C-alpha positions, 0 to 999 in steps of 0.5 A: 667240164674244162674249157676247150683250148683255142684253137680246137682241132677243126679250127686248126684245120681251117686256120692252117688252110686259111693262113697258108693261102693268105700268106701266099697271096700276101707274098705275091701282092707285096712283090712290085712285079705283081702290079705289072701283071694283067689287071684281071689277074691282079683283081682275081688274087686281090679278091681271093685275099680279101675273101680269106681274110673276111673268113678269118674275121669270124674266128673269135680270137681275131675279133678280140684283136679287132676290139683291142685295136679299137681301144689302143691304136689310132682312130679308125684302124679297127674299123678299117681292119674289120668293117672296111675290109669286109665291105670290100670283100662283100662288094667283090663277092656279091657283085661279081660283074667286074674284071678289074679293081678300077671297074668296080662300082656300086650305087644305092639302088644296086646295093639294095636291089634285093633288100635294103639294110644289109652290111654294104648298105649299113656301112655306106650309111654309117660312113658317108661323109666321114673324113679322109683317113691318111696312112703310111707304111714302110717297106723295109726290104725296099727302103720305101715309105708309101703314103695313101688316103682312104676316102669315104663317099660324101653322099650315099645315093645313086651316084656311082661309088668306085672302089678305086676312090675308096682305096687306090689299087697299088698303094691301097691294096698293099696297105690293106694286105699289110694291115690284114697280116698284122691282125692275123699274125697276132694268132701265130705262135711261131 
């Protein structure tokens, strides 16, 4: 039996919908006027972008890209492009109590309210105390270089851990969407 070509028919259907949605949100987020909108509207769109990307991470060829990044790109880039973005998506999906990026926080007891050892708990256990990761990105259309830091909590306990402390909203979200787009663009033929 010959090996099935990728993407198959059902994957194409899913990928077309997911890519179109992600690219629409990407264009919106990368426009500077996006950050002039109400914080609640921004947060809703950011949640959608992370959700679509997290679903795309399940596509086997994208998993291969993440593995390639692990071996060929700067330290932590594959972890940020997979685990960190999935962590953010899981927080905003499983704790839908917040209206804006700056409000979102978690604690160890909140994360483990039902049972410990799930993805968010494992992520914070693994990455607590890790060094700060610094990045920069170039926006060619604006001729602007932006610098940012991704900061992991020093301790994972019952202190409030805010998403804004991991990643700032404007610079952090733009960086996140750029990296997500670079990863998923590897699967686009034309």
